[in-house]
N, CA and C atoms as an extended XYZ file, in Angstrom:
336
Properties=species:S:1:pos:R:3:atomname:S:1:resname:S:1:resid:I:1 pbc="F F F"
N        91.276      121.573       74.056 N   LYS     1
C        90.349      120.494       73.478 CA  LYS     1
C        91.274      119.470       72.501 C   LYS     1
N        92.106      118.778       73.337 N   ILE     2
C        93.113      117.935       72.685 CA  ILE     2
C        93.059      116.740       73.648 C   ILE     2
N        93.289      115.420       72.825 N   CYS     3
C        92.952      114.148       73.598 CA  CYS     3
C        94.416      113.615       73.188 C   CYS     3
N        95.093      112.956       73.941 N   LEU     4
C        96.265      112.281       73.823 CA  LEU     4
C        96.269      111.047       74.392 C   LEU     4
N        96.366      109.742       73.389 N   ILE     5
C        96.733      108.552       73.911 CA  ILE     5
C        97.971      108.152       73.931 C   ILE     5
N        98.433      107.343       75.204 N   GLY     6
C        99.884      107.196       75.266 CA  GLY     6
C        99.819      105.492       75.843 C   GLY     6
N       101.024      104.977       75.266 N   HIS     7
C       101.283      103.520       75.843 CA  HIS     7
C       102.342      103.848       76.950 C   HIS     7
N       102.522      103.275       78.279 N   PHE     8
C       103.525      102.837       78.900 CA  PHE     8
C       103.891      101.712       79.490 C   PHE     8
N       105.189      101.915       80.117 N   SER     9
C       105.598      100.081       80.672 CA  SER     9
C       106.707      101.040       81.555 C   SER     9
N       106.953      100.405       82.816 N   TYR    10
C       107.962      100.800       83.577 CA  TYR    10
C       108.593       99.485       84.789 C   TYR    10
N       109.292       99.292       85.045 N   THR    11
C       109.431       98.446       86.095 CA  THR    11
C       109.773       98.916       87.487 C   THR    11
N       109.276       98.495       88.683 N   THR    12
C       109.794       98.981       90.136 CA  THR    12
C       110.307       97.378       90.398 C   THR    12
N       111.648       97.387       90.938 N   GLY    13
C       112.205       96.446       91.799 CA  GLY    13
C       112.357       95.186       90.353 C   GLY    13
N       111.066       94.144       91.062 N   GLU    14
C       110.767       92.998       90.052 CA  GLU    14
C       109.862       93.023       89.529 C   GLU    14
N       108.772       94.071       89.538 N   GLU    15
C       107.655       94.211       89.276 CA  GLU    15
C       107.412       95.086       87.843 C   GLU    15
N       107.230       94.510       86.690 N   ALA    16
C       107.101       95.089       85.748 CA  ALA    16
C       105.437       95.713       85.264 C   ALA    16
N       105.218       96.794       84.715 N   ARG    17
C       103.710       97.021       84.513 CA  ARG    17
C       103.679       97.689       83.005 C   ARG    17
N       102.816       97.588       82.433 N   SER    18
C       102.744       98.217       81.209 CA  SER    18
C       101.261       98.454       80.754 C   SER    18
N       100.907       99.276       80.148 N   GLY    19
C        99.303       99.803       80.058 CA  GLY    19
C        99.241      100.997       78.983 C   GLY    19
N        97.817      101.741       79.155 N   VAL    20
C        97.730      102.558       78.135 CA  VAL    20
C        97.057      103.760       79.205 C   VAL    20
N        97.075      105.012       78.690 N   THR    21
C        96.396      106.174       79.406 CA  THR    21
C        95.945      106.984       78.053 C   THR    21
N        94.699      107.782       78.612 N   LEU    22
C        94.075      108.666       77.836 CA  LEU    22
C        94.468      110.207       78.756 C   LEU    22
N        94.721      111.126       78.140 N   ILE    23
C        94.805      112.284       78.456 CA  ILE    23
C        93.839      113.131       77.501 C   ILE    23
N        92.847      114.246       78.390 N   GLY    24
C        92.372      115.300       78.041 CA  GLY    24
C        91.873      116.242       78.965 C   GLY    24
N        91.375      117.319       78.235 N   TRP    25
C        90.653      118.874       79.160 CA  TRP    25
C        89.288      118.459       79.549 C   TRP    25
N        89.057      118.130       80.848 N   ASN    26
C        87.965      117.774       81.567 CA  ASN    26
C        87.050      119.186       81.891 C   ASN    26
N        86.244      119.820       81.036 N   ALA    27
C        85.695      120.724       80.857 CA  ALA    27
C        84.680      120.941       82.204 C   ALA    27
N        83.941      119.893       82.542 N   ALA    28
C        83.522      120.306       83.642 CA  ALA    28
C        84.114      120.372       84.972 C   ALA    28
N        85.174      119.855       85.481 N   LYS    29
C        86.195      120.208       86.444 CA  LYS    29
C        87.324      121.271       86.331 C   LYS    29
N        87.308      121.511       84.793 N   LYS    30
C        88.278      122.788       84.395 CA  LYS    30
C        89.469      122.037       84.682 C   LYS    30
N        90.130      120.927       84.333 N   CYS    31
C        91.228      120.582       84.347 CA  CYS    31
C        91.788      119.454       83.454 C   CYS    31
N        93.100      118.950       83.792 N   ILE    32
C        93.290      118.142       82.520 CA  ILE    32
C        93.360      116.851       83.312 C   ILE    32
N        92.669      115.592       82.679 N   GLU    33
C        92.350      114.444       83.116 CA  GLU    33
C        93.324      113.381       82.631 C   GLU    33
N        93.522      112.588       83.320 N   ASP    34
C        94.518      111.493       83.010 CA  ASP    34
C        94.179      110.103       83.421 C   ASP    34
N        93.521      109.385       82.403 N   ARG    35
C        93.210      108.052       83.198 CA  ARG    35
C        93.829      106.830       82.400 C   ARG    35
N        94.383      106.179       83.339 N   GLY    36
C        95.421      105.217       82.897 CA  GLY    36
C        94.820      103.770       83.714 C   GLY    36
N        95.008      102.600       82.376 N   PHE    37
C        94.769      101.112       82.747 CA  PHE    37
C        96.105      100.435       82.518 C   PHE    37
N        96.164       99.556       83.267 N   ASP    38
C        97.434       98.646       83.117 CA  ASP    38
C        97.104       97.100       83.103 C   ASP    38
N        97.849       96.312       82.488 N   VAL    39
C        97.444       94.627       82.258 CA  VAL    39
C        97.299       93.839       83.164 C   VAL    39
N        97.869       94.661       84.338 N   LEU    40
C        97.565       93.699       85.414 CA  LEU    40
C        95.950       94.160       86.199 C   LEU    40
N        95.429       95.028       85.487 N   GLY    41
C        94.045       95.386       86.342 CA  GLY    41
C        93.904       96.412       86.940 C   GLY    41
N        95.128       96.924       87.221 N   GLY    42
C        95.342       98.280       88.070 CA  GLY    42
C        94.619       99.518       87.187 C   GLY    42
N        94.219      100.691       87.651 N   ASN    43
C        94.052      101.971       87.229 CA  ASN    43
C        94.353      103.125       87.809 C   ASN    43
N        94.251      104.424       87.499 N   ALA    44
C        94.261      105.478       87.609 CA  ALA    44
C        93.759      106.786       87.380 C   ALA    44
N        93.241      107.609       88.267 N   THR    45
C        92.691      108.705       87.453 CA  THR    45
C        93.486      110.125       88.363 C   THR    45
N        94.041      110.895       87.417 N   LEU    46
C        94.937      111.922       87.623 CA  LEU    46
C        93.882      113.152       87.158 C   LEU    46
N        93.766      114.364       87.972 N   LEU    47
C        93.455      115.465       87.833 CA  LEU    47
C        94.164      116.438       88.129 C   LEU    47
N        94.885      117.259       87.028 N   TRP    48
C        95.869      118.052       87.075 CA  TRP    48
C        95.262      119.688       87.028 C   TRP    48
N        95.796      120.325       87.941 N   ARG    49
C        95.110      121.496       87.704 CA  ARG    49
C        96.693      122.263       87.661 C   ARG    49
N        96.696      123.489       86.395 N   ILE    50
C        98.023      124.171       86.098 CA  ILE    50
C        98.018      125.199       86.912 C   ILE    50
N        98.745      125.290       88.197 N   GLU    51
C        99.265      126.655       88.476 CA  GLU    51
C       100.242      127.588       87.875 C   GLU    51
N       101.180      127.339       87.176 N   SER    52
C       101.911      128.078       86.499 CA  SER    52
C       102.865      127.583       85.533 C   SER    52
N       103.584      127.889       84.652 N   PRO    53
C       103.862      126.912       83.615 CA  PRO    53
C       104.946      126.059       84.087 C   PRO    53
N       105.629      126.208       85.104 N   THR    54
C       106.610      125.289       85.995 CA  THR    54
C       105.898      124.304       86.975 C   THR    54
N       104.810      124.584       87.401 N   LEU    55
C       103.909      123.762       88.298 CA  LEU    55
C       102.637      123.441       88.241 C   LEU    55
N       102.301      121.930       88.167 N   TRP    56
C       100.494      121.306       88.243 CA  TRP    56
C       100.574      120.594       89.579 C   TRP    56
N        99.482      120.906       90.027 N   LYS    57
C        99.036      120.309       91.412 CA  LYS    57
C        97.732      119.322       91.051 C   LYS    57
N        98.110      118.071       91.690 N   GLY    58
C        97.072      117.091       91.106 CA  GLY    58
C        96.714      115.937       92.357 C   GLY    58
N        95.231      115.761       92.098 N   ASP    59
C        94.729      114.693       92.701 CA  ASP    59
C        94.526      113.401       92.045 C   ASP    59
N        94.617      112.548       92.667 N   ILE    60
C        95.114      111.348       92.275 CA  ILE    60
C        94.455      110.186       92.783 C   ILE    60
N        93.921      109.109       92.052 N   THR    61
C        92.890      107.853       92.862 CA  THR    61
C        93.774      106.569       92.260 C   THR    61
N        94.328      105.824       92.748 N   PHE    62
C        94.921      104.827       92.225 CA  PHE    62
C        93.830      103.447       92.610 C   PHE    62
N        93.703      102.726       92.022 N   VAL    63
C        93.079      101.253       92.061 CA  VAL    63
C        93.866      100.129       92.002 C   VAL    63
N        94.300       99.236       92.713 N   GLU    64
C        95.180       98.058       92.917 CA  GLU    64
C        94.666       97.095       93.622 C   GLU    64
N        94.698       95.688       92.826 N   ASP    65
C        94.038       94.597       93.601 CA  ASP    65
C        92.932       94.914       94.463 C   ASP    65
N        92.105       95.779       94.131 N   GLY    66
C        90.585       95.932       94.747 CA  GLY    66
C        91.045       97.160       95.867 C   GLY    66
N        92.107       97.306       96.245 N   GLU    67
C        92.186       98.726       96.930 CA  GLU    67
C        92.656       99.719       96.167 C   GLU    67
N        91.638      100.933       96.880 N   THR    68
C        92.000      102.434       96.102 CA  THR    68
C        92.601      103.475       97.208 C   THR    68
N        93.689      103.849       96.684 N   ILE    69
C        94.555      104.786       97.372 CA  ILE    69
C        94.464      106.312       96.294 C   ILE    69
N        94.547      107.055       97.493 N   THR    70
C        94.491      108.587       96.903 CA  THR    70
C        95.481      109.203       97.329 C   THR    70
N        95.764      110.501       96.554 N   ALA    71
C        97.089      110.976       96.718 CA  ALA    71
C        97.025      112.427       96.400 C   ALA    71
N        97.767      113.478       96.778 N   LYS    72
C        98.106      114.909       96.222 CA  LYS    72
C        99.117      115.140       95.682 C   LYS    72
N        99.546      115.388       94.432 N   ALA    73
C       100.670      115.369       93.732 CA  ALA    73
C       101.119      116.545       93.233 C   ALA    73
N       102.448      117.103       93.407 N   ASP    74
C       102.852      117.998       92.004 CA  ASP    74
C       103.994      117.471       90.850 C   ASP    74
N       103.548      118.136       90.111 N   LEU    75
C       104.333      117.991       88.913 CA  LEU    75
C       105.300      119.367       88.763 C   LEU    75
N       106.265      119.291       88.818 N   VAL    76
C       107.424      120.531       88.805 CA  VAL    76
C       108.466      120.522       87.723 C   VAL    76
N       108.149      121.397       86.839 N   LYS    77
C       109.355      121.439       85.519 CA  LYS    77
C       110.740      122.205       86.013 C   LYS    77
N       111.505      121.579       86.235 N   LYS    78
C       112.905      121.958       86.900 CA  LYS    78
C       113.421      122.831       85.287 C   LYS    78
N       113.714      122.332       84.689 N   SER    79
C       114.076      122.896       83.529 CA  SER    79
C       113.585      121.943       82.130 C   SER    79
N       114.227      122.529       81.097 N   PRO    80
C       113.444      122.244       79.482 CA  PRO    80
C       113.615      120.637       79.442 C   PRO    80
N       114.467      119.913       80.163 N   THR    81
C       114.518      118.500       80.061 CA  THR    81
C       114.337      117.637       81.365 C   THR    81
N       113.777      118.367       82.370 N   GLU    82
C       113.624      117.582       83.782 CA  GLU    82
C       112.548      118.026       84.082 C   GLU    82
N       111.516      117.117       84.737 N   PHE    83
C       110.423      117.442       85.430 CA  PHE    83
C       110.498      116.198       86.604 C   PHE    83
N       109.848      116.711       87.784 N   VAL    84
C       109.714      115.691       89.099 CA  VAL    84
C       108.670      115.923       89.771 C   VAL    84
N       107.900      114.809       89.710 N   TYR    85
C       106.655      114.567       90.307 CA  TYR    85
C       106.908      113.794       91.692 C   TYR    85
N       106.079      114.271       92.529 N   GLU    86
C       106.050      114.069       93.945 CA  GLU    86
C       104.536      114.199       94.431 C   GLU    86
N       104.471      113.042       95.319 N   ALA    87
C       103.382      112.682       95.680 CA  ALA    87
C       103.297      111.989       97.334 C   ALA    87
N       102.051      112.467       97.914 N   GLU    88
C       101.757      111.871       99.318 CA  GLU    88
C       100.518      111.300       99.262 C   GLU    88
N       100.433      110.016       99.565 N   MET    89
C        99.172      109.244       99.451 CA  MET    89
C        98.667      109.105      100.783 C   MET    89
N        97.269      109.379      100.827 N   ASP    90
C        96.473      109.107      102.124 CA  ASP    90
C        97.088      108.399      103.229 C   ASP    90
N        97.627      107.172      102.506 N   ASN    91
C        98.295      106.076      103.608 CA  ASN    91
C        99.389      106.437      104.465 C   ASN    91
N        99.984      107.643      104.223 N   GLY    92
C       101.483      108.467      104.551 CA  GLY    92
C       102.688      108.023      103.636 C   GLY    92
N       102.458      107.159      102.657 N   GLU    93
C       103.472      106.986      101.629 CA  GLU    93
C       103.770      107.976      100.906 C   GLU    93
N       105.066      107.879      100.434 N   THR    94
C       105.394      109.143       99.479 CA  THR    94
C       106.259      108.482       98.179 C   THR    94
N       106.042      109.465       97.007 N   ALA    95
C       106.780      109.076       95.919 CA  ALA    95
C       107.509      110.017       95.365 C   ALA    95
N       108.339      109.740       94.864 N   ARG    96
C       109.043      111.174       94.242 CA  ARG    96
C       109.852      110.368       92.941 C   ARG    96
N       109.530      110.463       91.373 N   LEU    97
C       109.952      110.271       90.102 CA  LEU    97
C       110.535      111.349       89.516 C   LEU    97
N       111.701      111.216       88.637 N   VAL    98
C       112.207      112.181       88.183 CA  VAL    98
C       112.089      111.692       86.639 C   VAL    98
N       111.897      112.638       85.892 N   PHE    99
C       111.243      112.549       84.271 CA  PHE    99
C       112.600      113.118       83.330 C   PHE    99
N       113.458      112.318       82.829 N   ARG   100
C       114.526      113.455       81.927 CA  ARG   100
C       114.064      112.668       80.550 C   ARG   100
N       114.162      114.095       79.748 N   LYS   101
C       114.050      113.799       78.500 CA  LYS   101
C       115.431      113.488       77.737 C   LYS   101
N       115.784      112.262       76.904 N   VAL   102
C       116.792      111.742       76.566 CA  VAL   102
C       116.877      111.912       74.951 C   VAL   102
N       117.957      112.007       74.464 N   LYS   103
C       118.001      112.210       73.133 CA  LYS   103
C       117.818      110.891       72.484 C   LYS   103
N       117.296      110.513       71.384 N   MET   104
C       116.808      109.341       70.872 CA  MET   104
C       117.860      109.234       69.638 C   MET   104
N       118.596      108.051       69.765 N   GLU   105
C       119.495      108.041       68.318 CA  GLU   105
C       118.770      107.379       67.054 C   GLU   105
N       118.625      107.704       66.098 N   ARG   106
C       117.914      107.351       64.905 CA  ARG   106
C       118.962      106.015       64.369 C   ARG   106
N       117.937      105.293       63.781 N   LYS   107
C       118.504      104.042       63.399 CA  LYS   107
C       119.379      104.482       61.958 C   LYS   107
N       120.237      104.035       61.549 N   LYS   108
C       120.514      104.047       60.336 CA  LYS   108
C       120.236      102.901       59.365 C   LYS   108
N       119.520      103.076       58.153 N   LYS   109
C       119.067      102.167       57.438 CA  LYS   109
C       120.268      101.397       56.744 C   LYS   109
N       119.848      100.128       56.577 N   ALA   110
C       121.076       99.352       56.341 CA  ALA   110
C       121.014       99.166       54.645 C   ALA   110
N       122.453       99.120       54.399 N   LYS   111
C       122.377       99.648       52.468 CA  LYS   111
C       122.241       97.987       52.170 C   LYS   111
N       121.601       98.400       51.114 N   GLU   112
C       121.294       97.013       49.900 CA  GLU   112
C       122.215       96.670       49.523 C   GLU   112
């Protein structure tokens, strides 16, 4: 019974995207639902089922430029600092993303 709001940005080749996402528990479907909207009008709905502490399985619907694409995906926790997302779209395309936690450096306050 928690809800998260996030902002995202990424670049694929020459194309940059940014937007917002809302993540929460869908009690009717008994899964985690993630809805994202980008500034170019695209959106996605991800429904994640937790299979184990290291594996989530998802059903995804993307809408971009008026076209709807569905996919099946896995999100695998490889280590405490690495996650791998793999998806196969209904049009035969595949995607693989690797997320790694990075240590953030704190900015030092300027001395007055």
